[in-house]
gemmi code that builds the backbone of each chain (N, CA, C; Angstrom):
import gemmi

chains = {
    "A": [
        ("VAL", (6.590, 22.026, 59.957), (7.074, 21.550, 58.659), (6.042, 20.505, 57.967)),
        ("SER", (5.554, 20.735, 56.885), (4.571, 19.924, 56.404), (5.272, 18.608, 55.975)),
        ("LEU", (4.448, 17.472, 55.947), (4.901, 16.113, 55.739), (5.581, 15.885, 54.300)),
        ("TRP", (5.032, 16.603, 53.414), (5.614, 16.381, 51.924), (7.000, 17.053, 51.968)),
        ("ARG", (7.177, 18.129, 52.707), (8.540, 18.767, 52.789), (9.469, 17.904, 53.459)),
        ("GLU", (9.095, 17.179, 54.387), (9.997, 16.331, 55.064), (10.451, 15.164, 54.183)),
        ("GLU", (9.455, 14.545, 53.550), (9.645, 13.372, 52.589), (10.438, 13.862, 51.393)),
        ("PHE", (10.141, 14.976, 50.895), (10.841, 15.401, 49.587), (11.761, 16.682, 49.984)),
        ("SER", (12.629, 16.468, 50.940), (13.368, 17.648, 51.261), (14.600, 17.858, 50.405)),
        ("VAL", (14.311, 18.280, 49.152), (15.270, 18.607, 48.258), (15.354, 20.239, 48.085)),
        ("HIS", (16.449, 20.668, 48.474), (16.776, 22.156, 48.353), (17.773, 22.365, 47.284)),
        ("ALA", (17.376, 23.396, 46.359), (18.263, 23.639, 45.244), (19.716, 24.053, 45.714)),
        ("ALA", (19.758, 24.963, 46.572), (21.058, 25.491, 47.030), (21.979, 24.322, 47.634)),
        ("GLU", (21.404, 23.508, 48.423), (22.173, 22.293, 49.004), (22.560, 21.493, 47.812)),
        ("GLU", (21.838, 21.268, 46.765), (22.162, 20.319, 45.567), (23.443, 20.983, 44.949)),
        ("HIS", (23.447, 22.237, 44.841), (24.603, 23.023, 44.310), (25.717, 22.658, 45.088)),
        ("TYR", (25.576, 22.777, 46.426), (26.626, 22.637, 47.409), (27.212, 21.221, 47.202)),
        ("VAL", (26.374, 20.286, 47.154), (26.898, 18.757, 46.950), (27.626, 18.703, 45.696)),
        ("ALA", (27.155, 19.425, 44.607), (27.700, 19.300, 43.380), (29.213, 19.847, 43.414)),
        ("ARG", (29.434, 20.899, 44.220), (30.696, 21.467, 44.323), (31.671, 20.503, 45.006)),
        ("ARG", (31.177, 19.849, 46.093), (31.976, 18.833, 46.779), (32.310, 17.712, 45.826)),
        ("GLN", (31.418, 17.389, 45.137), (31.605, 16.176, 44.269), (32.669, 16.552, 43.109)),
        ("PHE", (32.587, 17.846, 42.697), (33.396, 18.311, 41.550), (34.873, 18.325, 42.251)),
        ("GLY", (34.959, 18.765, 43.365), (36.275, 18.891, 44.170), (36.784, 17.470, 44.216)),
        ("LYS", (36.010, 16.485, 44.628), (36.516, 15.120, 44.729), (36.981, 14.586, 43.371)),
        ("PHE", (36.223, 14.947, 42.410), (36.561, 14.550, 40.978), (37.990, 15.083, 40.571)),
        ("LEU", (38.114, 16.389, 40.919), (39.415, 17.051, 40.625), (40.619, 16.345, 41.327)),
        ("VAL", (40.400, 16.069, 42.632), (41.453, 15.487, 43.376), (41.796, 14.102, 42.944)),
        ("LEU", (40.722, 13.332, 42.495), (41.005, 11.979, 41.956), (41.787, 12.021, 40.677)),
        ("THR", (41.423, 13.146, 39.878), (42.266, 13.258, 38.644), (43.622, 13.637, 38.831)),
        ("SER", (43.790, 14.574, 39.865), (45.230, 14.792, 40.308), (45.956, 13.523, 40.657)),
        ("LEU", (45.231, 12.667, 41.386), (45.876, 11.328, 41.855), (46.209, 10.578, 40.554)),
        ("GLY", (45.326, 10.595, 39.537), (45.561, 9.903, 38.313), (46.812, 10.485, 37.688)),
        ("MET", (47.021, 11.824, 37.668), (48.217, 12.409, 36.977), (49.478, 11.909, 37.702)),
        ("PHE", (49.525, 11.950, 39.073), (50.566, 11.466, 39.948), (50.833, 9.971, 39.588)),
        ("ALA", (49.841, 9.167, 39.345), (50.000, 7.739, 39.085), (50.639, 7.691, 37.710)),
        ("GLY", (50.184, 8.542, 36.870), (50.898, 8.503, 35.475), (52.321, 8.856, 35.486)),
        ("ASN", (52.694, 9.815, 36.270), (54.146, 10.103, 36.470), (54.917, 8.989, 37.177)),
        ("LEU", (54.295, 8.275, 38.129), (54.925, 7.165, 38.780), (55.097, 6.056, 37.702)),
        ("TRP", (54.104, 5.829, 36.845), (54.256, 4.830, 35.823), (55.386, 5.088, 34.813)),
        ("ILE", (55.467, 6.434, 34.421), (56.617, 6.808, 33.616), (57.925, 6.451, 34.280)),
        ("LEU", (57.957, 6.764, 35.463), (59.256, 6.657, 36.326), (59.464, 4.996, 36.367)),
        ("ALA", (58.461, 4.290, 36.728), (58.721, 2.839, 36.885), (59.170, 2.242, 35.507)),
        ("LYS", (58.585, 2.761, 34.390), (58.867, 2.199, 33.052), (60.343, 2.528, 32.701)),
        ("SER", (60.690, 3.748, 33.090), (62.079, 4.217, 32.602), (63.095, 3.627, 33.506)),
        ("LEU", (62.779, 3.194, 34.820), (63.726, 2.496, 35.624), (63.861, 1.010, 35.179)),
        ("LEU", (62.720, 0.422, 34.823), (62.803, -0.894, 34.330), (63.477, -1.042, 32.976)),
        ("GLU", (63.311, -0.106, 32.030), (64.097, -0.176, 30.786), (65.496, 0.035, 30.892)),
        ("ARG", (65.901, 0.976, 32.061), (67.296, 1.178, 32.247), (67.932, -0.093, 32.672)),
        ("ARG", (67.242, -0.898, 33.510), (67.837, -2.067, 34.131), (67.854, -3.139, 33.025)),
        ("GLU", (66.951, -3.167, 32.044), (66.957, -4.219, 31.030), (68.036, -4.148, 30.023)),
        ("ALA", (68.912, -4.988, 29.988), (70.095, -4.859, 29.037), (69.604, -5.298, 27.663)),
        ("LEU", (69.974, -4.546, 26.636), (69.502, -4.706, 25.255), (70.381, -5.833, 24.709)),
        ("PRO", (69.855, -6.774, 23.882), (70.480, -7.919, 23.314), (71.562, -7.430, 22.190)),
        ("ALA", (72.505, -8.117, 21.858), (73.263, -7.916, 20.645), (72.866, -8.971, 19.623)),
        ("LEU", (72.350, -8.418, 18.491), (71.760, -9.309, 17.432), (72.584, -9.064, 16.166)),
        ("PRO", (72.796, -10.194, 15.392), (73.428, -10.041, 14.169), (72.423, -9.618, 13.083)),
        ("ILE", (72.837, -8.613, 12.171), (71.823, -8.198, 11.239), (72.155, -8.340, 9.737)),
        ("GLY", (73.339, -8.976, 9.574), (73.765, -9.174, 8.132), (75.239, -9.086, 7.972)),
        ("ARG", (75.736, -9.623, 6.833), (77.167, -9.584, 6.608), (77.594, -8.175, 6.072)),
        ("VAL", (78.751, -7.684, 6.440), (79.301, -6.466, 5.911), (79.517, -6.642, 4.472)),
        ("GLY", (79.015, -5.759, 3.573), (79.203, -5.867, 2.152), (78.027, -6.453, 1.452)),
        ("ASP", (77.222, -7.085, 2.098), (75.939, -7.636, 1.427), (75.086, -6.526, 0.791)),
        ("LEU", (75.043, -5.315, 1.608), (74.190, -4.375, 1.099), (74.787, -3.434, 0.203)),
        ("PRO", (74.198, -3.112, -0.974), (74.857, -2.155, -1.925), (74.983, -0.837, -1.386)),
        ("ALA", (75.904, 0.009, -1.925), (75.947, 1.339, -1.512), (75.577, 2.301, -2.549)),
        ("PRO", (74.603, 3.177, -2.566), (73.752, 3.445, -1.347), (72.559, 2.275, -1.389)),
        ("GLY", (72.101, 1.908, -0.239), (71.045, 0.987, -0.093), (70.504, 0.915, 1.361)),
        ("ALA", (69.318, 0.168, 1.475), (68.674, 0.051, 2.863), (68.115, -1.284, 2.907)),
        ("LYS", (68.039, -1.596, 4.285), (67.353, -2.998, 4.565), (66.766, -2.917, 5.840)),
        ("VAL", (65.474, -3.628, 6.009), (64.765, -3.595, 7.185), (65.276, -4.703, 8.051)),
        ("PHE", (65.374, -4.570, 9.371), (65.668, -5.670, 10.329), (64.911, -5.406, 11.703)),
        ("ARG", (64.877, -6.300, 12.549), (64.118, -6.229, 13.789), (65.096, -5.999, 14.938)),
        ("TYR", (64.797, -5.049, 15.734), (65.712, -4.859, 16.887), (65.021, -3.991, 17.880)),
        ("PRO", (64.977, -4.206, 19.155), (65.436, -5.389, 19.845), (64.567, -6.559, 19.936)),
        ("ARG", (63.211, -6.116, 19.666), (62.171, -7.226, 19.603), (61.673, -7.534, 18.277)),
        ("GLU", (60.981, -8.669, 18.106), (60.501, -8.952, 16.790), (59.567, -7.823, 16.164)),
        ("ASN", (58.835, -7.031, 17.043), (57.870, -6.169, 16.569), (58.505, -4.813, 16.379)),
        ("ASP", (59.857, -4.560, 16.565), (60.402, -3.287, 16.423), (61.297, -3.226, 14.988)),
        ("ALA", (60.673, -2.707, 14.135), (61.229, -2.585, 12.692), (62.325, -1.529, 12.779)),
        ("CYS", (63.459, -1.882, 12.186), (64.552, -0.800, 12.039), (65.123, -0.884, 10.634)),
        ("LEU", (65.782, 0.261, 10.267), (66.364, 0.367, 8.924), (67.901, 0.497, 9.025)),
        ("LEU", (68.481, -0.500, 8.312), (69.941, -0.370, 8.137), (70.157, 0.391, 6.833)),
        ("LEU", (70.924, 1.474, 6.895), (71.143, 2.321, 5.715), (72.698, 2.230, 5.362)),
        ("ARG", (72.975, 2.077, 4.210), (74.368, 2.175, 3.660), (74.482, 3.499, 2.665)),
        ("ALA", (75.255, 4.383, 3.127), (75.392, 5.666, 2.395), (76.305, 5.385, 1.116)),
        ("ALA", (76.316, 6.291, 0.171), (77.138, 6.179, -0.938), (78.638, 5.981, -0.701)),
        ("ASP", (78.995, 6.603, 0.470), (80.393, 6.382, 0.915), (80.744, 5.106, 1.492)),
        ("GLY", (79.766, 4.262, 1.726), (79.807, 2.921, 2.319), (79.654, 2.841, 3.805)),
        ("ALA", (79.402, 3.944, 4.402), (79.203, 3.959, 5.909), (77.787, 3.347, 6.165)),
        ("TYR", (77.814, 2.671, 7.305), (76.602, 2.019, 7.834), (75.903, 2.846, 8.877)),
        ("ARG", (74.612, 2.993, 8.869), (73.951, 3.686, 9.956), (72.530, 2.923, 10.006)),
        ("ALA", (72.029, 2.838, 11.183), (70.739, 2.244, 11.541), (69.831, 3.023, 12.353)),
        ("PHE", (68.541, 3.108, 12.080), (67.576, 3.788, 12.867), (66.351, 3.110, 12.965)),
        ("SER", (65.613, 3.278, 14.124), (64.318, 2.813, 14.190), (63.415, 3.205, 12.965)),
        ("GLN", (62.483, 2.437, 12.596), (61.721, 2.712, 11.430), (60.454, 3.465, 11.805)),
        ("LYS", (60.176, 3.615, 13.176), (58.961, 4.232, 13.592), (59.209, 5.730, 13.642)),
        ("CYS", (58.312, 6.500, 12.952), (58.311, 7.909, 13.028), (57.944, 8.313, 14.388)),
        ("THR", (58.768, 9.430, 14.988), (58.556, 9.856, 16.317), (57.250, 10.654, 16.508)),
        ("HIS", (56.475, 10.973, 15.291), (55.388, 11.699, 15.378), (54.214, 10.779, 15.808)),
        ("LEU", (53.704, 9.907, 15.058), (52.758, 8.965, 15.155), (52.938, 7.524, 14.892)),
        ("SER", (54.299, 7.209, 14.907), (54.732, 5.831, 14.701), (54.449, 5.135, 13.267)),
        ("CYS", (54.147, 6.044, 12.271), (54.193, 5.431, 10.879), (55.556, 4.909, 10.466)),
        ("ALA", (55.672, 4.084, 9.634), (56.884, 3.542, 9.109), (57.641, 4.390, 8.257)),
        ("VAL", (58.825, 4.903, 8.481), (59.582, 5.850, 7.501), (60.146, 5.064, 6.486)),
        ("ILE", (60.217, 5.764, 5.318), (60.768, 5.064, 4.089), (62.182, 5.841, 3.563)),
        ("PRO", (63.231, 5.140, 3.330), (64.416, 5.804, 2.972), (64.350, 6.158, 1.442)),
        ("THR", (65.001, 7.182, 1.155), (65.104, 7.584, -0.253), (66.148, 6.633, -1.061)),
        ("GLU", (66.220, 6.670, -2.314), (67.067, 5.776, -3.127), (68.525, 6.013, -2.719)),
        ("ASP", (68.978, 7.200, -2.522), (70.370, 7.457, -2.062), (70.714, 7.354, -0.597)),
        ("ALA", (69.569, 6.914, 0.198), (69.649, 6.617, 1.630), (70.224, 7.776, 2.465)),
        ("THR", (69.973, 8.994, 1.927), (70.340, 10.202, 2.727), (69.148, 10.763, 3.530)),
        ("ARG", (67.914, 10.293, 3.247), (66.874, 10.937, 3.906), (65.706, 9.723, 4.208)),
        ("LEU", (65.036, 10.086, 5.180), (63.947, 8.944, 5.577), (62.660, 9.804, 5.649)),
        ("ASP", (61.768, 9.458, 4.712), (60.421, 10.219, 4.602), (59.334, 9.481, 5.426)),
        ("CYS", (58.494, 10.281, 5.991), (57.211, 9.573, 6.608), (56.217, 9.936, 5.691)),
        ("PRO", (55.470, 9.056, 5.143), (54.337, 9.271, 4.084), (53.055, 9.792, 4.920)),
        ("CYS", (52.980, 9.604, 6.144), (51.723, 9.868, 6.819), (51.545, 11.591, 6.949)),
        ("HIS", (52.539, 12.251, 7.424), (52.411, 13.769, 7.571), (53.534, 14.454, 7.027)),
        ("ASP", (54.148, 14.031, 6.036), (55.274, 14.650, 5.274), (56.325, 14.972, 6.337)),
        ("GLY", (56.635, 14.161, 7.191), (57.816, 14.346, 8.051), (59.167, 13.747, 7.356)),
        ("ALA", (60.236, 14.291, 7.658), (61.469, 13.783, 7.033), (62.542, 13.775, 8.083)),
        ("PHE", (63.513, 12.807, 7.955), (64.606, 12.701, 8.872), (65.932, 12.629, 8.104)),
        ("SER", (66.979, 13.049, 8.677), (68.286, 12.875, 7.960), (68.738, 11.453, 8.055)),
        ("GLY", (69.186, 10.930, 6.978), (69.849, 9.488, 6.912), (71.128, 9.449, 7.603)),
        ("ALA", (71.762, 10.742, 7.829), (73.139, 10.756, 8.416), (73.136, 10.569, 9.944)),
        ("ASP", (72.088, 11.374, 10.545), (72.103, 11.250, 12.087), (70.609, 11.210, 12.571)),
        ("GLY", (69.663, 10.970, 11.705), (68.258, 10.810, 12.076), (67.682, 12.057, 12.699)),
        ("ARG", (68.268, 13.231, 12.552), (67.578, 14.491, 13.065), (66.376, 14.906, 12.072)),
        ("VAL", (65.506, 15.598, 12.623), (64.216, 16.040, 11.884), (64.612, 16.993, 10.993)),
        ("LEU", (64.263, 16.801, 9.676), (64.407, 17.745, 8.606), (63.266, 18.625, 8.304)),
        ("GLN", (62.210, 17.996, 8.490), (60.828, 18.718, 8.195), (59.667, 17.998, 8.747)),
        ("GLY", (58.574, 18.749, 8.926), (57.324, 18.082, 9.295), (57.086, 18.075, 10.923)),
        ("PRO", (56.111, 17.333, 11.232), (55.658, 17.365, 12.639), (56.550, 16.533, 13.735)),
        ("PRO", (57.431, 15.601, 13.329), (58.056, 14.874, 14.313), (58.751, 15.805, 15.392)),
        ("PRO", (58.499, 15.389, 16.675), (59.133, 16.280, 17.658), (60.472, 15.849, 18.117)),
        ("ARG", (60.944, 14.656, 17.674), (62.297, 14.120, 18.215), (63.036, 13.381, 16.971)),
        ("PRO", (64.291, 13.407, 17.042), (65.081, 12.528, 16.110), (64.689, 11.040, 16.099)),
        ("LEU", (64.929, 10.346, 15.044), (64.772, 8.965, 15.104), (65.794, 8.272, 16.073)),
        ("PRO", (65.346, 7.329, 16.811), (66.335, 6.459, 17.615), (67.415, 5.905, 16.777)),
        ("ARG", (68.589, 6.060, 17.085), (69.628, 5.485, 16.382), (69.954, 4.085, 17.015)),
        ("ILE", (70.235, 3.103, 16.092), (70.588, 1.760, 16.494), (72.111, 1.685, 16.488)),
        ("LEU", (72.689, 1.342, 17.564), (74.085, 1.118, 17.653), (74.676, -0.042, 16.956)),
        ("LEU", (75.752, 0.097, 16.055), (76.088, -0.933, 15.346), (77.585, -1.172, 15.649)),
        ("GLU", (77.922, -2.591, 15.547), (79.376, -3.087, 15.732), (79.648, -4.077, 14.649)),
        ("GLU", (80.966, -4.043, 14.282), (81.378, -5.050, 13.294), (82.163, -6.162, 13.943)),
        ("ARG", (81.616, -7.418, 13.911), (82.302, -8.492, 14.534), (82.528, -9.628, 13.613)),
        ("GLY", (83.745, -9.823, 13.303), (84.077, -10.937, 12.347), (83.386, -10.810, 10.979)),
        ("GLY", (83.303, -9.713, 10.366), (82.771, -9.626, 9.108), (81.190, -9.563, 9.233)),
        ("GLU", (80.685, -9.452, 10.318), (79.164, -9.405, 10.460), (78.841, -8.024, 11.221)),
        ("LEU", (77.682, -7.504, 10.833), (77.301, -6.286, 11.516), (76.254, -6.760, 12.592)),
        ("TRP", (76.458, -6.116, 13.891), (75.631, -6.530, 14.944), (74.919, -5.209, 15.507)),
        ("ALA", (73.604, -5.353, 15.856), (72.932, -4.231, 16.527), (73.225, -4.522, 17.983)),
        ("VAL", (73.777, -3.497, 18.736), (74.105, -3.716, 20.176), (73.407, -2.820, 21.161)),
        ("GLY", (72.585, -1.760, 20.604), (71.968, -0.949, 21.585), (71.204, 0.204, 20.853)),
        ("ILE", (70.589, 1.073, 21.573), (69.707, 2.179, 20.929), (70.107, 3.377, 21.619)),
        ("ASP", (70.450, 4.495, 20.884), (70.674, 5.749, 21.351), (69.465, 6.582, 21.053)),
        ("LEU", (68.693, 7.027, 22.139), (67.526, 7.963, 21.910), (68.056, 9.403, 21.759)),
        ("GLY", (69.193, 9.585, 21.895), (69.634, 11.033, 21.633), (69.640, 11.969, 22.884)),
        ("GLY", (69.138, 11.471, 23.976), (69.079, 12.351, 25.184), (70.166, 12.269, 26.116)),
        ("GLY", (71.110, 11.393, 25.820), (72.284, 11.311, 26.615), (72.063, 10.179, 27.794)),
        ("ASP", (70.800, 9.915, 28.223), (70.684, 8.921, 29.245), (70.383, 7.664, 28.505)),
        ("ARG", (71.167, 6.564, 28.881), (70.828, 5.241, 28.124), (69.809, 4.528, 28.951)),
    ],
    "B": [
        ("MET", (21.708, 32.035, 44.659), (21.558, 31.267, 45.718), (22.264, 31.396, 46.922)),
        ("ARG", (23.181, 32.496, 46.851), (24.007, 32.821, 48.070), (23.038, 33.126, 49.214)),
        ("GLY", (23.464, 32.778, 50.402), (22.730, 33.081, 51.664), (21.565, 32.287, 51.976)),
        ("ARG", (21.383, 31.323, 50.944), (20.030, 30.405, 51.303), (20.577, 28.964, 51.760)),
        ("GLY", (19.691, 28.441, 52.544), (20.092, 27.010, 53.115), (21.342, 27.056, 53.763)),
        ("PRO", (22.191, 26.169, 53.785), (23.546, 26.102, 54.505), (24.528, 26.977, 53.865)),
        ("LEU", (24.236, 27.521, 52.776), (25.291, 28.316, 52.100), (25.406, 29.761, 52.552)),
        ("SER", (26.641, 30.142, 52.852), (26.733, 31.567, 53.209), (27.823, 32.091, 52.294)),
        ("GLY", (27.901, 33.360, 52.130), (28.782, 33.939, 51.172), (30.288, 33.697, 51.386)),
        ("ARG", (30.761, 33.740, 52.654), (32.153, 33.463, 52.890), (32.561, 32.045, 52.639)),
        ("SER", (31.768, 31.127, 53.169), (32.058, 29.766, 53.004), (32.105, 29.298, 51.648)),
        ("LEU", (31.066, 29.957, 50.789), (30.922, 29.533, 49.336), (32.159, 30.156, 48.605)),
        ("THR", (32.598, 31.255, 49.002), (33.814, 31.936, 48.412), (35.135, 31.022, 48.701)),
        ("ALA", (35.113, 30.550, 49.982), (36.276, 29.621, 50.432), (36.279, 28.344, 49.516)),
        ("ILE", (35.089, 27.843, 49.309), (34.904, 26.545, 48.636), (35.318, 26.778, 47.103)),
        ("ASP", (34.788, 27.846, 46.580), (35.105, 28.120, 45.171), (36.619, 28.382, 45.032)),
        ("GLY", (37.149, 29.232, 45.945), (38.580, 29.360, 45.864), (39.313, 28.081, 45.906)),
        ("ALA", (39.035, 27.180, 46.784), (39.790, 25.971, 46.910), (39.626, 25.175, 45.567)),
        ("ILE", (38.480, 25.102, 44.986), (38.160, 24.457, 43.920), (39.034, 24.966, 42.664)),
        ("ALA", (39.068, 26.298, 42.657), (39.854, 26.856, 41.551), (41.308, 26.663, 41.749)),
        ("LEU", (41.864, 26.591, 42.865), (43.182, 26.175, 43.247), (43.509, 24.838, 42.771)),
        ("ILE", (42.555, 23.883, 43.163), (42.817, 22.468, 42.809), (42.869, 22.346, 41.267)),
        ("ALA", (41.982, 23.204, 40.606), (41.880, 23.101, 39.037), (43.288, 23.609, 38.583)),
        ("VAL", (43.798, 24.598, 39.133), (45.118, 25.051, 38.686), (46.172, 24.052, 38.856)),
        ("ILE", (46.232, 23.479, 40.019), (47.159, 22.340, 40.338), (47.064, 21.283, 39.186)),
        ("LEU", (45.832, 20.876, 39.067), (45.567, 19.959, 38.031), (46.177, 20.098, 36.580)),
        ("VAL", (45.897, 21.517, 36.123), (46.415, 21.851, 34.855), (47.901, 21.744, 34.886)),
        ("VAL", (48.664, 22.202, 35.940), (50.069, 22.077, 36.134), (50.482, 20.550, 35.984)),
        ("GLN", (49.754, 19.698, 36.808), (50.107, 18.338, 36.711), (49.940, 17.842, 35.190)),
        ("MET", (48.963, 18.102, 34.567), (48.736, 17.579, 33.147), (49.952, 18.076, 32.359)),
        ("TRP", (50.401, 19.233, 32.423), (51.336, 19.663, 31.655), (52.676, 18.955, 32.031)),
        ("LEU", (52.891, 18.714, 33.307), (54.110, 18.018, 33.743), (54.174, 16.616, 33.329)),
        ("LEU", (52.964, 15.964, 33.195), (52.844, 14.574, 32.777), (53.236, 14.536, 31.280)),
        ("THR", (52.754, 15.449, 30.385), (53.020, 15.429, 28.923), (54.431, 15.673, 28.792)),
        ("ALA", (54.984, 16.801, 29.512), (56.362, 17.207, 29.277), (57.369, 15.962, 29.783)),
        ("THR", (57.031, 15.368, 30.835), (57.807, 14.228, 31.337), (57.831, 13.063, 30.239)),
        ("LEU", (56.665, 12.843, 29.688), (56.622, 11.693, 28.722), (57.422, 12.070, 27.567)),
        ("GLU", (57.318, 13.285, 27.099), (58.032, 13.758, 25.880), (59.558, 13.562, 26.136)),
        ("GLY", (59.987, 14.137, 27.304), (61.346, 14.010, 27.708), (61.826, 12.639, 27.827)),
        ("VAL", (61.126, 11.722, 28.387), (61.673, 10.366, 28.591), (61.674, 9.653, 27.195)),
        ("LEU", (60.722, 9.973, 26.321), (60.678, 9.464, 25.024), (61.899, 9.968, 24.287)),
        ("ALA", (62.376, 11.127, 24.575), (63.522, 11.696, 23.819), (64.814, 11.230, 24.495)),
        ("GLY", (64.793, 10.443, 25.474), (66.094, 9.823, 26.098), (66.454, 10.492, 27.356)),
        ("HIS", (65.759, 11.549, 27.790), (66.096, 12.145, 29.083), (65.398, 11.385, 30.218)),
        ("ARG", (65.899, 10.233, 30.524), (65.127, 9.468, 31.590), (65.350, 10.047, 32.946)),
        ("SER", (66.375, 10.690, 33.191), (66.562, 11.333, 34.528), (65.530, 12.309, 34.977)),
        ("LEU", (64.699, 12.784, 33.979), (63.646, 13.641, 34.246), (62.612, 13.006, 35.072)),
        ("ALA", (62.366, 11.676, 34.980), (61.316, 11.049, 35.564), (61.106, 11.177, 37.012)),
        ("VAL", (62.363, 11.186, 37.722), (62.399, 11.208, 39.220), (61.915, 12.563, 39.775)),
        ("PRO", (62.440, 13.723, 39.329), (62.016, 14.931, 39.875), (60.517, 15.208, 39.508)),
        ("ALA", (60.263, 14.841, 38.242), (58.762, 15.034, 37.829), (57.712, 14.307, 38.701)),
        ("SER", (58.247, 13.080, 39.084), (57.232, 12.280, 39.994), (57.093, 12.995, 41.289)),
        ("VAL", (58.235, 13.477, 41.842), (58.289, 14.059, 43.221), (57.419, 15.315, 43.136)),
        ("ILE", (57.667, 16.136, 42.105), (56.782, 17.350, 42.036), (55.264, 16.982, 41.845)),
        ("SER", (55.059, 16.039, 41.018), (53.617, 15.708, 40.786), (53.064, 15.151, 42.148)),
        ("GLY", (53.868, 14.483, 42.903), (53.395, 14.015, 44.247), (53.101, 15.053, 45.180)),
        ("LEU", (53.878, 16.080, 45.095), (53.805, 17.275, 46.011), (52.445, 18.015, 45.638)),
        ("LEU", (52.334, 18.162, 44.270), (51.210, 18.838, 43.849), (49.792, 18.068, 44.162)),
        ("PHE", (49.853, 16.798, 44.101), (48.715, 16.064, 44.442), (48.441, 16.269, 45.936)),
        ("LEU", (49.569, 16.229, 46.782), (49.371, 16.494, 48.374), (48.644, 17.887, 48.397)),
        ("GLY", (49.094, 18.872, 47.715), (48.533, 20.198, 47.724), (46.990, 20.221, 47.464)),
        ("ALA", (46.765, 19.445, 46.361), (45.372, 19.326, 45.935), (44.504, 18.647, 47.020)),
        ("PHE", (45.189, 17.588, 47.603), (44.489, 16.776, 48.635), (44.225, 17.665, 49.904)),
        ("SER", (45.129, 18.467, 50.129), (45.015, 19.385, 51.486), (43.847, 20.372, 51.164)),
        ("LEU", (43.842, 20.894, 50.033), (42.774, 21.776, 49.565), (41.400, 21.102, 49.779)),
        ("TYR", (41.292, 19.900, 49.271), (40.250, 19.154, 49.439), (39.690, 18.910, 50.812)),
        ("LEU", (40.659, 18.494, 51.736), (40.467, 18.414, 53.058), (39.938, 19.730, 53.737)),
        ("PHE", (40.458, 20.803, 53.326), (39.977, 22.162, 53.730), (38.542, 22.437, 53.289)),
        ("LEU", (38.398, 22.057, 51.976), (36.941, 22.194, 51.573), (35.935, 21.405, 52.294)),
        ("MET", (36.338, 20.157, 52.752), (35.423, 19.314, 53.338), (35.194, 19.759, 54.865)),
        ("ARG", (36.291, 20.469, 55.445), (36.103, 21.019, 56.832), (35.257, 22.225, 56.887)),
        ("VAL", (35.333, 23.025, 55.756), (34.538, 24.177, 55.624), (32.944, 23.722, 55.501)),
        ("ASP", (32.897, 22.685, 54.696), (31.504, 22.126, 54.470), (30.899, 21.593, 55.676)),
        ("ARG", (31.710, 20.805, 56.409), (31.136, 20.240, 57.656), (30.829, 21.339, 58.682)),
        ("GLY", (31.692, 22.339, 58.683), (31.405, 23.414, 59.666), (30.031, 24.147, 59.329)),
        ("VAL", (29.900, 24.517, 58.038), (28.647, 25.198, 57.589), (27.454, 24.271, 57.903)),
        ("ARG", (27.541, 22.976, 57.568), (26.470, 22.141, 57.750), (25.988, 22.148, 59.078)),
        ("ALA", (27.089, 21.978, 60.017), (26.767, 21.829, 61.558), (26.177, 23.064, 62.028)),
        ("ARG", (26.707, 24.266, 61.561), (25.977, 25.447, 61.907), (24.610, 25.629, 61.480)),
        ("ALA", (24.300, 25.149, 60.259), (22.920, 25.167, 59.782), (22.080, 24.309, 60.443)),
        ("ALA", (22.554, 23.138, 60.768), (21.648, 22.137, 61.540), (21.429, 22.840, 62.956)),
        ("ALA", (22.427, 23.384, 63.619), (22.087, 23.988, 65.003), (21.144, 25.057, 64.926)),
        ("GLU", (21.267, 25.929, 63.788), (20.317, 27.038, 63.762), (18.841, 26.408, 63.421)),
        ("ALA", (18.767, 25.356, 62.646), (17.504, 24.774, 62.335), (16.770, 24.193, 63.550)),
        ("SER", (17.687, 23.421, 64.401), (16.930, 23.004, 65.639), (16.613, 24.108, 66.539)),
        ("LYS", (17.410, 25.185, 66.696), (17.017, 26.299, 67.452), (15.550, 26.993, 67.054)),
        ("GLU", (15.448, 26.984, 65.701), (14.113, 27.481, 65.146), (12.967, 26.642, 65.476)),
        ("ALA", (13.261, 25.344, 65.370), (12.193, 24.283, 65.550), (11.676, 24.324, 67.076)),
        ("LYS", (12.561, 24.673, 68.022), (12.124, 24.597, 69.395), (11.076, 25.853, 69.572)),
        ("PRO", (9.961, 25.486, 70.268), (9.056, 26.713, 70.525), (9.532, 27.489, 71.529)),
        ("GLY", (9.358, 28.919, 71.455), (9.803, 29.811, 72.511), (9.048, 29.806, 73.630)),
        ("PRO", (9.423, 30.479, 74.786), (8.725, 30.485, 76.037), (7.371, 31.097, 75.842)),
        ("GLY", (7.067, 31.953, 74.962), (5.708, 32.611, 74.866), (4.850, 31.825, 73.964)),
        ("ALA", (5.299, 30.721, 73.342), (4.389, 29.994, 72.295), (3.415, 29.229, 72.994)),
        ("ALA", (2.146, 29.096, 72.475), (1.129, 28.245, 72.969), (1.315, 26.805, 72.937)),
    ],
}
model = gemmi.Model(1)
for chain_id, residues in chains.items():
    chain = gemmi.Chain(chain_id)
    for i, (resn, *xyz) in enumerate(residues, 1):
        res = gemmi.Residue()
        res.name, res.seqid = resn, gemmi.SeqId(i, " ")
        for name, pos in zip(("N", "CA", "C"), xyz):
            atom = gemmi.Atom()
            atom.name, atom.element = name, gemmi.Element(name[0])
            atom.pos, atom.b_iso = gemmi.Position(*pos), 0.0
            res.add_atom(atom)
        chain.add_residue(res)
    model.add_chain(chain)
structure = gemmi.Structure()
structure.add_model(model)
structure.setup_entities()
């Protein structure tokens, strides 16, 4: 074997072979990443299940005209929600984040419908279900309680049955 | 390039097959991850446990295939090295 072949021993076939091994390694690491993603979802859902949601006052009963709507924050300062009062005087509350791409939904004047201006999605003001457009899920419903003439937000119902 | 260097037709087919299976497992895991996320966001939190177990099993399958791939690779390389050293030794009739 000549000296230059020893010094520059690059064989195309072997290079392909190494590329296959490396590709296999890349695929397996990506598979590990997918598993880690599933574990992350599991950890997050377990932590959220353990974390008790606070009860917060959101206004006095009767302050809101019927029909009408008001923005409040629940459970954290960054989570905007909508308190709706239908024409019959019933209160309902939903998260203001569209379940498609998190744009803020806007209630109609009669508070029967919540429109998302980003992609023409719409939700029912009665139960938060999707009426039209791309949103994949209903709006999370904020659970309300009346305590001593005041309305309190006490929890969130995502609609799946698991709290 | 088949049949040249350390590559032989059978080992290359085994390696290609293993890589194809790992790719299929990966696609299933991607689907599982998006479906789990969608389900958990919709309030079905109990989905997260079986989805994690299945994803873990799929990862173990992919890792086993990778170990098989490495074993085939090592075997082929060892055989190629043995053949090369045999060829390098001068025969009894060589001057």
